[in-house]
C-alpha positions in Angstrom: -47.1 -133.9 129.9 -46.7 -131.0 127.1 -50.3 -131.5 125.9 -51.7 -131.5 129.7 -49.8 -128.4 130.4 -51.1 -126.8 127.3 -54.5 -127.6 128.3 -53.8 -126.3 131.6 -52.6 -123.0 130.0 -55.5 -122.9 128.1 -57.7 -123.2 130.9 -55.8 -120.5 132.6 -56.5 -118.0 129.9 -60.4 -119.2 129.6 -60.9 -118.5 133.3 -59.1 -114.8 133.0 -61.2 -113.9 129.8 -64.4 -115.1 131.5 -63.7 -112.8 134.3 -62.7 -110.0 131.8 -65.9 -110.4 130.3 -66.1 -107.9 127.2 -62.8 -105.8 128.2 -59.9 -107.2 125.9 -56.5 -108.0 127.0 -53.7 -106.0 125.2 -51.0 -108.0 123.7 -48.8 -106.9 126.4 -51.0 -108.4 129.0 -51.3 -111.4 127.3 -47.5 -111.8 127.2 -47.2 -110.9 130.9 -49.9 -113.2 132.0 -48.6 -116.0 129.8 -45.0 -115.6 131.0 -46.4 -115.5 134.9 -48.6 -118.4 135.1 -46.0 -120.6 132.6 -43.7 -120.1 135.3 -46.4 -120.5 138.0 -47.5 -124.3 136.8 -44.0 -125.4 137.5 -43.2 -123.6 140.6 -42.4 -126.0 143.2 -44.3 -125.0 146.6 -42.1 -126.0 150.0 -45.0 -126.1 152.2 -46.7 -128.5 149.8 -44.0 -131.0 149.6 -42.4 -129.6 146.6 -45.2 -130.1 144.5 -46.2 -127.7 141.6 -49.7 -126.4 140.6 -49.3 -128.6 137.7 -48.8 -131.7 140.1 -52.0 -131.0 142.0 -53.9 -129.6 139.1 -56.6 -132.5 139.2 -57.2 -131.6 143.1 -57.1 -128.1 143.2 -57.8 -127.0 139.5 -61.1 -125.4 140.3 -59.7 -123.4 143.1 -56.9 -122.1 140.7 -59.6 -121.2 137.9 -62.0 -119.4 140.6 -58.8 -116.9 141.6 -57.8 -116.7 137.4 -61.7 -115.6 137.3 -61.3 -112.9 139.8 -58.0 -111.9 138.3 -59.8 -110.9 135.0 -62.8 -109.5 136.7 -60.5 -107.1 138.8 -58.4 -106.1 135.7 -61.9 -105.2 133.7 -63.3 -103.3 136.5 -60.0 -101.4 136.8 -59.6 -100.6 133.1 -62.9 -99.0 133.4 -64.4 -101.3 130.4 -61.6 -100.6 128.0 -58.6 -102.6 127.0 -57.0 -104.4 129.8 -53.0 -103.0 130.0 -50.2 -105.0 131.3 -49.9 -102.6 134.1 -53.5 -103.3 134.9 -53.3 -107.2 134.4 -49.9 -107.0 136.7 -51.7 -105.1 139.4 -54.8 -107.1 139.3 -53.2 -110.5 139.6 -50.9 -109.1 142.4 -53.7 -107.9 144.4 -55.6 -111.2 143.8 -52.9 -113.3 144.7 -51.9 -111.4 147.8 -55.4 -111.4 149.0 -55.5 -115.2 148.7 -54.6 -117.9 151.3 -53.9 -120.2 148.8 -50.0 -121.5 149.3 -49.6 -121.9 145.6 -50.2 -118.2 144.9 -46.8 -116.7 144.1 -46.8 -114.2 146.9 -47.5 -116.8 149.4 -44.4 -119.1 148.2 -41.3 -117.8 149.7 -39.2 -119.6 147.0 -41.0 -117.9 144.1 -39.2 -115.8 141.8 -41.5 -115.1 138.6 -39.5 -113.6 135.8 -41.9 -110.6 135.5 -42.3 -109.8 139.4 
């Protein structure tokens, strides 16, 4: 389980990084993203029978990674090609998640309470 979870976190950062292209992530942005998506992997979703993103990764992982790529892409655009700050990463993640219909996205899960908003 720990190795699989670690692999999912690596895939999350790979997708965000691919979306960000050449725009680097600041250390603070990486910390914020790690805290958010580490929490998210184990976040039960009532409308999905209490399953977590980790539980359904094999079925929905590609969809998750597509959204994470979009977060990186939006963050890079919003940073104007410069370093992606924590505030830009936050705004980009929240924007992409809010505009997604995925029940696993934090804004679409009424029980979600991520440690960093």
